[in-house]
C-alpha positions in Angstrom: -126.0 -26.6 133.7 -128.8 -25.2 135.9 -130.0 -21.6 135.2 -128.7 -18.9 137.4 -131.1 -18.2 140.3 -131.3 -14.5 139.7 -133.8 -12.0 141.1 -134.3 -8.3 140.4 -133.4 -6.1 143.4 -133.3 -2.5 142.4 -133.0 0.2 139.8 -131.1 3.4 140.4 -129.6 6.5 138.7 -126.6 6.4 141.0 -124.7 3.3 142.0 -124.2 4.7 145.5 -127.9 4.1 146.1 -127.5 0.3 145.4 -126.9 -2.4 148.0 -123.2 -3.3 148.5 -122.2 -6.8 147.2 -119.0 -8.8 147.4 -118.8 -9.3 143.6 -120.8 -8.4 140.5 -120.4 -8.4 136.7 -121.8 -5.6 134.5 -123.3 -6.2 131.1 -122.8 -3.4 128.6 -123.4 -2.9 124.9 -125.0 -0.7 122.4 -128.8 -0.2 122.4 -130.7 -3.3 121.2 -127.8 -5.7 121.3 -129.7 -8.0 123.6 -128.5 -7.3 127.2 -131.8 -7.9 128.9 -132.5 -11.0 126.7 -129.2 -12.4 127.7 -129.9 -12.0 131.4 -133.3 -13.7 130.9 -131.5 -16.6 129.2 -128.9 -16.9 132.0 -131.8 -17.3 134.4 -134.1 -19.2 132.0 -136.9 -16.7 132.7 -138.7 -14.8 130.0 -139.6 -11.6 131.9 -136.9 -11.2 134.6 -135.3 -8.3 132.7 -137.6 -6.2 130.6 -136.9 -6.5 126.8 -138.1 -4.2 124.1 -137.7 -3.9 120.3 -137.3 -0.1 120.8 -133.6 0.8 121.3 -132.7 2.6 124.6 -135.5 1.3 126.9 -133.1 0.5 129.6 -132.3 3.9 131.1 -131.3 3.0 134.7 -128.8 0.8 136.5 -130.7 -2.4 137.0 -129.3 -4.8 139.6 -130.0 -8.5 139.8 -128.6 -10.8 142.5 -128.1 -14.5 142.9 -130.8 -15.7 145.3 -128.6 -16.2 148.4 -129.1 -15.2 152.0 -127.8 -12.6 152.3 -127.3 -11.6 148.7 -123.6 -11.3 148.0 -123.2 -11.6 144.2 -124.9 -9.9 141.3 -125.4 -9.0 137.7 -125.8 -5.4 136.5 -127.8 -4.5 133.4 -126.5 -1.1 132.2 -128.2 1.3 129.8 -127.2 0.7 126.2 -124.9 3.2 124.5 -125.9 4.8 121.2 -129.4 5.6 119.9 -132.3 5.7 122.3 -135.8 6.4 120.9 -137.3 9.6 122.2 -134.4 10.5 124.5 -132.8 14.0 124.3 -129.0 14.4 123.9 -129.0 15.8 127.4 -130.6 12.6 128.8 -128.2 10.4 126.9 -125.2 12.4 128.2 -126.5 11.8 131.8 -126.8 8.1 131.1 -123.1 8.1 129.9 -122.0 9.8 133.1 -124.1 7.4 135.2 -122.5 4.4 133.4 -118.9 5.7 133.7 -119.4 6.6 137.3 -120.6 3.0 138.0 -117.8 1.3 136.1 -115.1 3.4 137.7 -116.3 3.6 141.3 -118.3 0.4 142.0 -115.9 -1.6 144.3 -117.7 -4.9 143.8 -117.3 -4.9 140.0 -115.1 -7.8 138.9 -115.7 -8.1 135.2 -117.4 -6.1 132.4 -119.1 -8.2 129.8 -119.2 -6.3 126.5 -121.9 -7.5 124.2 -121.3 -7.1 120.4 -123.9 -7.7 117.8 -122.6 -10.7 115.9 -124.7 -9.9 112.8 -123.5 -6.2 112.6 -120.0 -6.6 114.1 -118.3 -4.1 116.3 -119.4 -0.5 115.7 -117.4 2.6 116.5 -119.4 2.8 119.8 -118.2 -0.8 120.7 -114.6 -0.1 119.9 -114.8 3.2 121.9 -116.1 1.3 124.9 -113.4 -1.3 124.6 -110.7 1.3 124.3 -112.1 3.1 127.3 -112.2 0.0 129.4 -108.6 -0.8 128.5 -107.4 2.7 129.2 -109.2 2.5 132.6 -107.6 -0.9 133.3 -111.0 -2.5 133.8 -111.2 -6.3 133.4 -113.6 -7.2 130.5 -114.6 -9.9 128.1 -116.4 -9.8 124.7 -119.5 -11.8 124.0 -120.9 -11.9 120.5 -124.7 -12.2 120.3 -127.1 -13.4 117.5 -124.9 -16.3 116.3 -128.0 -17.9 114.8 -128.6 -14.9 112.6 -125.2 -15.1 110.9 -125.4 -17.4 107.8 -123.6 -20.6 108.4 -121.4 -20.1 105.3 -120.2 -16.8 106.7 -119.7 -17.6 110.4 -116.0 -18.4 110.4 -115.2 -15.2 108.4 -117.4 -13.2 110.7 -115.9 -14.6 113.8 -112.4 -13.6 112.6 -113.5 -10.1 111.5 -115.4 -9.4 114.7 -112.5 -10.5 116.9 -110.0 -8.4 114.8 -112.4 -5.4 115.1 -112.3 -5.8 118.9 -108.5 -6.2 119.0 -108.8 -9.8 120.0 -108.2 -13.4 118.7 -111.2 -15.4 117.6 -110.9 -17.7 120.6 -111.1 -14.8 122.9 -114.7 -14.0 121.9 -117.6 -16.2 123.2 -120.4 -16.5 120.7 -124.0 -17.0 122.0 -127.5 -17.2 120.8 -130.6 -16.5 122.7 -132.7 -18.4 120.1 -130.8 -21.6 120.0 -129.2 -21.5 123.4 -125.7 -21.8 122.0 -123.0 -21.4 124.7 -125.5 -20.2 127.3 -124.4 -22.9 129.7 -120.8 -21.9 129.1 -121.6 -18.3 129.9 -123.5 -19.3 133.0 -120.4 -21.3 134.2 -118.1 -18.4 133.5 -120.4 -15.9 135.3 -120.3 -18.1 138.4 -116.5 -18.4 138.1 -116.1 -14.6 137.9 -118.4 -14.1 140.9 -116.6 -16.7 143.0 -114.4 -15.2 145.7 -111.8 -17.8 145.0 -111.7 -17.2 141.3 
């Protein structure tokens, strides 16, 4: 499948300062889970979304749109929850408020994609996010990253444990790998389905 023709539009601290779209998905996850890397894989571009080995570098709402005229569909890269190098507790609290405001108020949001580190499994931060999304009646899916880093002999057990930790069945979780490209095409297809007005 062809890569998604994504382009960066704008960063903001408040979703109300972003252009209105017909539909968009949001990618959330703890710091350093690979949100920006995944966006780059969907677009097959190495530097579309900035990546860093230092947790917490994404500190704004970063909006990408499909290259249409006019732009109507988009992908939102949200700040990671959890540890952020060099950030005060006050700053991290403001990011949490920014994220919650976006998730609850952004009218064009159709699906929240929750990334969970496949090597680590769901942390308390991940389960808190999932519980919050469910309590808020927000449509969401779980995508497990770093499939290639889980030893082949342990993958089936890890898939079962990760799904259980998220309150899901194993088939409900899509596993991907930025290194091998596993299921990236599948995720691209699903993103376009979510963003389709007829979906």
